[in-house]
N, C-alpha and C positions, 0 to 999 in steps of 0.2 A: 417445856420444847412446846417451836410453836411450827405449823406449816400451812400450805395455801389449800381452801377450800373447792373442793370440786365440783362436778354435777350438777352445775347451776337451776339447769331447768328444771333436774327434780325438785331442790329448793323451793324455786318461785310456788311449784305447785302443792309444796307441804307448808307452807305460808299461809296457804290461803286455808290449809287445812287447820292449820293453827289455831286460824279467828275464827273458825267455828264455836257456838257454843255447844259444849256436851255435857251430859248429866253424869255421866259414868267414865269420867275420861281417865279412870286409875286402870282401865282395863283396854285404853287405845297402844297401838304398839309404839307411837313415835310419844318425845316430850314434846312439852309447850314451856316457851320462854317468854319472859315481859322485859321490854327495854326501858329503863327507869331512867331518871332525870340524869342529865351530868352535873354534876359537880366540879368543884375545886377550879373554873376558870379562871386561867391567867396565863402569862405572858409568857411563862414555861408551861404549859398546857392545860389538861385539865385530865378529869377520872370520870372514865363511861361505867353506867351500873346498869346490872339485869340482874332476874332474879327467874330460877328455873319455877315455871308454874306446875308443872305436872311430869313426872320421872318419865311415862312411861312402860313398855315393856321391856322395853332393850335397854341395857346402858349404855350412858353419855360416854362417846371417848374420847372429843374434843367440844372445847364451844370460846366462845370469843365474841369479836365487835367485828362488823365492816362499817367503811364511812365513805362519804364522797360530798362533792359539793352539789351535786344532782342527785335529789331524792326522785332515784330509780335504782331499782337495784338490782345491780349489774355486777356481780365479782370480779369480775373480768378488768373494771377499770376503779377499782376501790380497792383504796388502802381497808388494813386489818390486823387485827391481832390474835392470835391465835393461841390458846390453852388448852394443854393438855394433860397440866394435875387432876387427881383424882378429885372432885368436887363431893366435900361431902355436905354443907351447907345448902339452903337454898339460893342463897344469893351469892355475886361474884364482880367483880372488879376489874378496871385497869388500867391503871395511867397511862396515859400519852403523850410524850414528850416531843413528839418530832410529827412531822407531815402537816401541821396545821398550819394554816394564813392566816397572817389578822387580816379579820374585820370580814373574812371569809364565813356564810354562813352553812353551818356541814349537817347531813341526815346522819343519823349514827342507828344502826340496826344489829341486836342482837341476836348471837344463834348459836344452836346447841346441835352434834353431828352423832347419831349413834352409828352402827354399821351399817345401817340399810337409808336411812332417814336422815335428811337436814334441814331445820324447820329454824323461822326468823321470825322474831320478835317486832311489832311495829315501829316505825325509827320516830325516833326522838330527834329534834333537831335544836341548835344550839349556833350561837354566833363566839367564834374564835377571836382570842385576845392574841394570837399567837403562840410558838413551840418552839422547846432546842432546837438546835439544829444537829446533822449527821456528825457523827463518827467516822472516818475513816484510822483503822488500826494498821492495814497493810495491805500489799495487793503482789502479786504474781502472773506472769513472771516480770520482773523490773527492769528487762532488756527485751527490745521487739522491733518490729517492724511494718507498717502501714500491713494493715487487714489482719491482724493477729488477735487474738482474745486475750483480754485483761480480765482477772479474776478481783475484784476489790471485795474487802472484809472490811466489817464493822458494825456500827448500829445504827438505828433511826434512818433506816433509810427510808425511801416509800414503796408498797409492791407498785406503785404506777409509775410504768418504766420513765414516761416523759416527766412527770414531778422529780428527776433525780439531775441535777444538771451536771455534767463527768466533763471536764475540760483538761487535759494535756497541754501544758504549757496555755498559751491562751485559743488553740484549735480545740472547739467541743466535740465528743467523741457520742457514737451509737450506742445507747447502750440497748443492750439484747435480750437482757431477761433481769428480774429486779425482784428483791425481798427484802425485807424490814432489816437483813443482816447481811447480804450476799447481793453486789452488783458486778455484774460482764459485760463489759464494754470490748467495741471492736477500735484499735489504733484508728486514729485519722489518717489523711489523705497525704497530709504535709504539715511539718512540725515547724516553724521557725527555728528552732534549735534544736540541738539532739542532745539536748540533756535538760527536764522540763520538769514541774512539780506537776502532780497528781493532784485533783480538787476535785470532792463532792459539794451540791450547794443543792439545796431544797425551801424554795422561798425565802433566799436572800441569805440564809445559815448555810457558811460555807467550813466544810474542812478540808484540811491538805493534809496528804499521805506523809508521814515519817521520812521516808524516802524518796528520791526525785528519780523517773523513769528515764531511762534508756535508752534512745530512739538508734536504732540501726539502719544508718543510711545506705541507699542502693551504693554498690561501688562496680565497674568494670575494671577488670584486671588482663583479658585477654581477649583480642578477638582474633578471628582464626579460619580460612586464609584473608588474607589483606587484599587479593584480586580474586577476580573470577567473572564469570559473564551470568546473563540475564537466567533466573531459574536456579541458578547455583545456590546450594545450601551455606548460611555462613553459620557460625558458633561465636555466642558472645558467653564471655564465662566472667564470673563477681561475684558478687556479697549482697545478700540481704534485698533479693527480686519480690515483688510482691507475685505470692502463689492464682492472682487473681486474674486472667487474662484479660481483663477489663480495663487495666489498671497498668497495662503493659504497651507500650506504642515505640517501636523503633521506626529510624529514617535514615535513607543515605542524602545527604543534603534535605530538600524542602520535601520528598519522594516517601509515602509510607509503601512498610514492606510488610508481609505475610510473615507473623508468626504460627509456626508450624507446630513444635514444642517448648514448654518452660520450666522452669524449678526456681528456687529459690537461687541457685547457682547459675542458671544454663537457661539460655534461649536461643533458639534457632530460630533463624531468617529465612527466606527466598530473598536473592537478588531483583528488585524490582524493574518488572518491565518497561515504567514509564521514565527510567533513570535516565537523564540528554548530560551527563556529563561525566567526562572519564575520571578526574576526582572528583568524592566527596567525603564529607566527613560522616560518621556513624552517630548517630545519636538515639539514646533510651530516654525517653521519659518514663518512668518509674514511681509510682505513688504521687506524683505530684514534684518529683525532681525531674533534671533533664542534666543528661550524662554526655556528653559529647568523648570519643575517642579521640586520641594525640592523634595518632596515624590515619592519614584518608586510607580509604577503600579504591583501591584503582581496576576500573571496566576493562577488563583484556580488549585489545582492540579483535575486529573482526579478519576470518581469513578467508580466501575464496581458493576452494581446493581443486575443483572439478564443476563441468557442466555435463547436463543430461538433453539433449542427445549433445553430443560433442561438438557439434556446430547448426547453427541459422541454417536452414535454408528454404524459408518461405516468411512471407508480411501474416505479422499476429503469431507468430509461436510461442506455443509455450517454455519457454528452458527453465530448468530446475538446476540451480546453483546449489553447489554443496561444499560445505566447509564448515566453520566453527565460529563461536560468538556471537552469532545472531540473534535477534530478539524475536522470541517467539511471539511477540503481538506484532501485527502486521503493519501497522501505523506506525509501528516508530522507528522502521528499515526505509532508506532508502535507495536506489540504487538504478545509473545511470548508466548507459550501455551507446560508447560512441557518443556520449556527451548528452544522450536525448533522458530524459529518465523516464523510466519503466517503470509499468503499472504492476504491483508485486498482487498476488491471487490466497497468496498464501505462504505461513511461514512457520519455522520450528527455532530449535538454538542451532541447527544442523544443517538446513535448508532454507532454501527462498526460491518460490516460485512466480517466475514474471512474466509478463508478456513482452513479445520484441518490438518496439516503439517503433509507431509510423514512419517515421523522420526515417530508420535507419536503413529503407525501402521506400525512398521518397514519391519515384515511379515507378509502377507497379512493372510498366510494360518492357523496363531497361533493366537487363539484368547488375548484381552488382556482385562483385566479389570483393571482401575486404577482412583484414582482421579488426575486430572490432573492442575497444579498450571497454572496459568493465572496472565499473565504481563503486562502493557502498561507502552510502552515510549512516551510522547509528551513534546515536547519541551525538557527544562532540566529534566525535572519531570518525575521517575518511580516509579510507585504502582506494589503494589501484590494485587491481587484480593484477599478479604476474602473469599469468597468461592470460591473453586475448580471447578474444570468441571467436572461433571463426566464421565468416557469412559466407555460404554460396547461394546465391538467389539465381538462377539460370531461367530468363524471361523472353520474350521474344525481340527485342532488344540487347546486342552484346557489344560494348566498346571492344576493340581488338589492339595492338599494337599501331600506333600513329603510322602513316607515309611518312617514309624517309626522305622524300623528297620534296621540293617545294609545294608550299600548298597552290591550288586550282581549280579552276574550274572548267567546266565544258572539255574534256578531256576525252579520250576513248577507252573501252576497258571490253573486256572478253573473255572466255573460258577455253582452255587446251589441257590434257591431260590432265583433269583434277585440281589447276594451278589458274589462279586466276593474273590477270595482265594489264596493265592500265599504265597510258602515257600520254603525252602531248597535254595540251592545253594552256588556258591565259592564266593570270594573275595581275591584279592591279593594286598596288599601291600609292594612292594619292592621284591617282587618275595617269597613274605611268603604267604602261600596259605591256606586260612581257610574255612572250609564246615561247613553246616549250617543243622538245621534241625526242627528250630523252624517255626511255622505258622501261617498264621491272616487273619482276614475277613476282608474286605473292602464293606462300604456300598455307594453307588453313592449319596442315598436321603441326607443324612448327610457328604459327601464327608468327612468319619471318617475312621478311621483305628482300629481294636481290636486284639489283640493277643488271637489266640486258642490254642490247645492242639496240641503239637508238633509231627510232623510227626512221626510213631515209625521205630526199627530200628539208625542204624548208620546215623551220619548227611552225605551229600553225594551234588552230583552236577550231570546234565548230566542228570537228573531221565523224565520220560514222565507221563504224567497224562491224564484222559481222564474222560468224563462221560457219566454215563447211569443210565436214571429214577432217574435224578437231585442227584447223589450220583457220590462222585470223586473218579476215581483211581488211585495212585499213588503207580509206582513204578521204580525198576532197578535206575542205575546210579552208581557212584564210591565217593570215598572219598581220591582217590589218583591219576588223570586224567592226570596230569601233572609233569615230573619228567626229570632226564639229562640221563636218560638213557631205553632204551625200556622195559628192563625188569622188570621193576618198573610202569610199571601203570597197577596197579593189584587191587584188592577190585573192582571189579565189579560185582553189586549187581546183584540176582535174585527175593528179597523178593520182596511182594507187598500188600496194603493194599488200603479199602474203607474207607470212612468220608461219616458218617452223620454229616450234618450240623445245622440238628433240634435237636441233642443231645451232639455234638460237641465230638466224639468220632472217635475213628480207629479201623475198624478190620482187622485182618490178614488173606488174601485169598491164594489159591492158589500160590504158586511158580512160576513166570515165567517160561514156560518149555524149553526155549531157553537156551542159553548158556549168561551169566551173562555181561552186557554191560552199555554204557552209549551214549547218543549223538545219541539216537535212534527215529523215529519216530514213531507217537502214532494219531489215530482219534480210533471215534467210528460210527458204522453205522447199521443202523437195531438193536438197541439194543444189539449191543457186541462191544467188544474192540479189537480195531486192532494194533500191535507192530512189528516193524520190521527195520531191517537196523540198524546201530551204529558202535558204535567203541569195538572189543570183548578185545583188549589188550590180554595180556599173557595168560588171563584165557582161550583162544581157545588155546587146545591143543595139535595143531602142528604148533603153532607160534606165534612171538607176533605185535604187533601192525598191527593187520587186521582189514578190514573194514567188514561188514554182508550184506547178502542181503534176507537172512529169514526173511519170513512174519509168525507173529501168529495170532492167533483169540481167544480173551478170553469169554467165555459162562458162565453168573453171576449165570446162572439156576443151574448150572451145577459144576461150579466153578472151570473150568478146561480148558486148553489152548489145541488147535488142532494147529498143522501147516500149513499153507495152502499155500503152495510152495514159489517160490523165487518173490523178488521183480525185475523190471526189470535192476537192477544193484545193484552192491556194494557203500554203500556210509556210511559215517555218518554225511552228509550235509545237511539230509533230515529233511522236516517237513509237519505233518500230520495236513489238515483241514477238518471241516466237514460241509456240507451244510445243511445238513438235509435228503436230496434227494443219496446224494452219497459220497465217503472218496477222500478223494484228498491226494498226496502228492507232493511235489515241493522238488526238488533235484540241487542244484547250479543253471544248466540251464535248467532244463525241468519239465513240470509239467505233472504228472500221476494221471488218476481217473478209481477207483476202484468199477467196479459192478460185483456182482455175479462171484465173484473171479476169474474175469479177470482182467487185465490192460490196460489200453488204454493211447495213448501221445496225449495231447492237443497243440495248437498253442500259447502259452503264453508268453509274453517278457521273452527273456534271460539275467537272472542278473546274471550270472559268480559268485556265491556269494556264501558263506556257512554263519552258524550263522545266519541264517535270521529268521523272526519271519512270524506267518501265521495264518488268521481265515479268518471268512465267515461272511458279514452283507446283510440281504437284498438281497441274490440270488446273490452276487455279492461275489468273493474270493479276500483276500489280503495277498501281500506278499511281503518280501523285510526286509530293516531297518537290511540289512547285513553287510559281511566285505567288500565289492565292492561300494555300497553306503548306508551308513548308515543313511542318512537323506532321505530315500524315499522308501515309499512304491505302491505298484503299484495296481489298482484296474484290475481284470477283470471280465468278464462277459463269464460263460461258455458256454451259448447258444447261443451270436452275436460273442463271441471271438474279442469283444475290449477289448481295455483297455487303462486306463488311469492315467496320473504320480497322485503322492498324496507326494507331498514334504513337510517337515517339516525344519527350523533353522538348518541348520550345525554345528551350534551350539549342538543341542541339538540330533544331529545323535548320533546311537547307536551298537550295535551287541549286540549278545546273549541275547536278552530280554524277556522278560513274556509277555503273553497277556493272557486275559479273557474278554468275551462281555456280554454286560446287558444293554436290554431293546434297540437294534441297534445302541448301541456304544461300541468300542472297548477299554479296558485301558490298555497301555506298561507301563510296568511298571521294571525298573532296568536296567541291563545292563553295556556294558562298549564300553567304544569311544579308550580304547588299554591305555590309561595313567591314567583313572579313571574309579573307580566303582560309579555306578550310584545309586540311590536311590528316583528319580522322579517319580513324575506316569503323564501320558499324556490321556486325553480321547477322542478318533478318531472320530469324527460327520462326516461322509460321505455327510451330505444330506447340512453342513454348510458351505463356508456360505449362507443365504438365499438373493437371490438376492433381 
């Protein structure tokens, strides 16, 4: 019987001890051994010889030889022959018929081992002429797949593992353990053929096993489910999968999937988040074999079920989209709201958190109410959500239903009994001017218009209006404002009318006592009406194309007009404003206040603009939307003197518009942008947007 020598460190120590000269060696506990000359060196091997010089006090259990091409005693990398038969004589030999390479010089060491000690003799070197090859008698198991361990039985193998070259077919296998009669190997990753020879070679001598090795090729028998979403678990069933996860790889198309569990018959994987196509082939790479399943995997389409909050109410709002089949990897989802891409901040398989795109509310100061489309693109699938996302953005400016009459500018407007009234004015199509006398009522509670009794007298534009005791007063104006000759600026009216909203009736009052005009300024103050400035035209006896500076007061009790002096300047660009405490006129670049028959100038913003609008809300004065900046209104506090800009989208700017105020909100109607006459209506609420 032969077996491996262990305890190398002890062996090396005892080697030195055995080399020492001893006078009374019979009393030592360990034996001494001498390596003798090598004999019978031939192409079929050699004979190693040794003698037991001293047996020592302990019985010898095993003895033999170790050898290598390097003269260095390291039994872990040396071939060996181990004898365990009872040695009676002092000499022993061993015929070595394998593991000797032709032309190689070997160092041979004899050894003897007791229960406690192992001693080695000094080395003897010889040059090999070769030796016989290994002999394979059998191996088991005779079938297997990659990574399985195969045990090979025979003789003349090398204890030095790498000196044994074991092949299955043409593919070399890894030798995991070796002795002279037994080898273990690991089935290599990929074999070219399913049934191959097993061979062992040492220094060019080869032995082929009597039976062939049957390679068990991995196969897929079933995959389920064959549809799903990101993060779902898919089970691949089959046979002969390797049990080493390092050599199993699963792909959906070209995208690698994570394996969560595996055996030789089943592999579980997660649908990868990077999957970018609806249909993909599932591919298994196992032990070098590439298997593609016949039926493709289908990625389930995303579904949008709800939004939280249920509606968008402000810019850059975070919206949580709830549904299913979303990609939990944020970057692999794309969301469009109202056609604009939304920034996704977080993703799971059932929720997407997105930020409302800036473009959905393009102008912060303008309200927008809409049902926003929502679409999702995941992988190569794009779906449109069944339910839209309601948007309720309340801001300073809110567009209302359009005025149903003809678009116009330079009309009159006032408020009575919680409703707005609008009429007269002029439109221009290719320099063809049309003047109007129609009159309309606006109800803010229903956002609706109703036509009322027309303003009496001639159609006109540039008229004035004011309100006293909930009744509207309308007068002056012209039906011939623009012409190519200064002498044609005529027909400037002086007639005046009172409107009773409860009866929808007009009553003519005393004509304006000044010269007929258009584009004058008007306001009410202390239950009196005030009218002044404006365009006289050639109705003024001493010339044409002149502007006025006279001011007149109307007393509704006595139904008469009284001239009250001069406005600080002559102008046809002034607008009148009443805040309930004082009367104001803004003219081009200056704001004037009227109290007790006197005019004072306030330090207000300079517009350098004409054809403005003006009104008062909550103690503040508002003026602007004129020729210089038709998309801007200034908010001015006459007490503190502070001013704030209130812009609107430039596309909605205008001049020569009309305005009435209802319940803390102003309604701007009509106007012109120079090329287009307007009929849109805008609600102005300075308290919005609420933060």
